N, C-alpha and C positions, 0 to 999 in steps of 0.2 A: 570335606562335606561330600556325602554320597550323592551321585548323580541319579535322579529319579529315572526309573525305567520308562521307555516311550510307551505312550498309550497304544493299546492294541487296536488295529484297524478292525472295525466291526464287520467288514466284508472279508475278513481273513478266516479261512476254514482250516481244519486239521485233518490230515489223512490218517489211515489206520496205523501208520508207524509213528504218529505223533508229530509229523512234520507239517509246518504251517505253509499255506499257499494262499494266493489271492483268488477269491471265487469270482468267476466271470459274470454270472447272473444270479446273485444271491437271492434277490427278491423272488424269482421264479422257483429257485430251489426251496426257499422257505414256504412258498405256497404248496409245493408238493409234499414237503415234510409235514406241514400243517394239516393237510388233508389226511395223511397217514395217521397222524396223532389223533385227529378227530374220529377216524374209523376205529382205532384201538381203544381210546380212552373215553369217547363220547364227549358231548358238549360240556357236561359237568366236570369232567376231569381234564379238560383242555387247558394247557398252560404254555406260556412263551418259553419257559425253562425247558419243558419237554420237547418243544419244537426245535429249540436251539441244539439240544443234545442230539436229537435225531439227525439234524442237518450237519452236525460236527462244527458248529460255530460258537462264538462267545454268546453269553446270555444277553449281551447288549444288542446283538445283531437284529433280532426280530423287532425290538422296540425302535431301533434306528430306522427301520423301513416302514413299520406299520403302526407305531405309537404304543399300542397295548394289545392285549389278547383279543379284545372285541374288534379292534382295527384289522387284525389278521383274519379273524373269522369273517368280517365283512368282505375282505378281498377274496377269501376262499368261496364265499357264497356268490360273489359276482362272477367268478370264473365258472362256478357251477351253473349259473343261469345261461352262460354262453354255451356250455356243453349241452345243457338241457334243450335249448333251441336247436342246436346242431343235430341232436338225436331225433327230434321231430322232423327236421328236414330230411334226414336219412330215410325215415319211414315214408315220407311223402314222395321221395324220388322213386320208390319201388311200387307206389300205388297208382291206380288209374288217375287220369287228370281231372276227373269231375270234381266239383267243389265238395260234394258229399264224401267221396272216397278220400280226398285230401284231408278233410277235417277228421274223419275216422282214423286215418293214418297218424295225424298229429296226436290224437288221444292215445294211440298204441305206443307212440314214441314217448309220450309223457309217462305212461305206466312202466315201460321198459327201463327208462332212466331211473325211476324210483326204485325198482326192484334191484337194479345193479348198484345203485349208490344210495342205500337207505339212510346212512348217517348224513350225507350231504343233503339229501332231500329233506330231512327233518330240520337241518340248519336253515335251509332256504325258506321253508314254509312254516316252521313251528317253533322258532327260537326267539326269545326276547333279547338275545345278545347281538342281533343284527340291527342296523339302523338304515332303513330304506330312504332316508333323507340325505345320505352321504354318498358321494361318488367313490368308486365306480359302481357300487351296488345299485344305486338309483337308476342309472341309465341301463344297466343290464336287465334289471327287473322290468323296467318300462318297455324295453325292446321285446321281452318275452310276452308281455301283456298285449302289445300292439300286434305281434304275430298271431296270437290267438284271436284278437278282435277282427283282424282282416279276413281270416279264414271263416269265422262265423258269419261275417257279413257276406262273404261269397256264397255261403249256403242259403242264407235267408233272402239274398237279393236286395238288402237294404242299401240305400245310397250312402248312409253314414254308419260308421262303426265307432263313433265317438262315445266314450262313457258318459258324457253329459246328456246323451239322448236316452231317455228312460227305456224305450223299446229295445234299442240296441244293447243297453246294459243288461236288460233282462235276458236277452239271448246269450250274451257272453257269459253271464253269471251261471246260467243253467248248464251250458256246455262245460264250463270250467268245473262246476261243482261235481258233475258226474265223473269226469276224468280224475279229478283230484280225490274225490271220495273213494273211488274204486282203487286208485293207487295206494291211498292211505290204509285201506282195509287189507290189501294184499301185503303191504310192507309189514303191517302189524300181525300178519298171520291169521286174521279173523275170517278170511274166506278160503280156508285150507282146502275144501273140496275142489275149488277152482284151481288152486295151485297144484293139486295132485293130478290133474288131468294131463294126458300127453300134450307136449308143447303145441303141436299143430291144432289140436282140439281146443286147448286153452286160448290160443290166439284167435281162433274163430269165434269163441264165446265172447271174448272181450270186444272184438270188433262188432258183434251183434248188439251187445249192450250199449256201446258207444253210439252206434248208428241209430238205435231206437230212441236214444235220448237227445239226438240233435234237434234243434229248433226247426219248425216248419218255415217254408218260404213266407216272406212278408206279404200281406194282402196287396193286391194291385190297386193303386189309387183310382 
C-alpha cells in the first residue's frame, strides 16, 4: 500500500529555485503580497490564489491565516488605517502646535495618504468587501475616527468630542467631509488643475481649503 504524502505545511514557502522553506512571518508577508495584489488587480480582481502565488506559498496558506479573501482584505484595510493615522501624525509633527494648524496638518496627511495609496484608500472607504464589525479593522477604524474627533474638539474648544453629542458630531462630520471629499476628487483626477500646480503651491492651496472649512470655536456658555 502506497504511503500518502505528508500534508504540506501552509506556512511553507518556495524560493526561486523551487526549494521549500518555513516562512518566519507568513501573515505579514501575505499582507504585503495582498496589498501588492490589490494595487495591481483592484478589488474586483483580488483573489487568495493570486496572493498565494505572489507570496510563493501554497493556495491554502492565505485561507489558513485569514479565512477567505474578504478576511485578508479586512486585515489589509486595518493595516491601512494604522498607516493612515501615522501619516497624519507625521504632518502634525511638522506643523505649528496650535489646534487649528494641527487640524489642517491632519487633513493634509489624509490627502497625502490617499494620493500615495489610492487602491488602499478605496478599499478602506469605498468597498463593500470590508466588515467594520470585525477585528482588527473595527479597532483600527475607531482609532482613526477618535483621532479626528479629538483634533476637531481642540479647534472648537468643546468639552466633548463624543459622536453621541449632536454639536460635536456636526463639527466632526463637516471637517471629515471636506478632507475626504477633496481627497476623493484628487484621487479620481477630477480636480486636475489643482494636481497640476507646482507641489509647494498645491500644498498651500490644499491647506487654505482645509483651514477655511474648519468649524468655528463653540459658543462660550
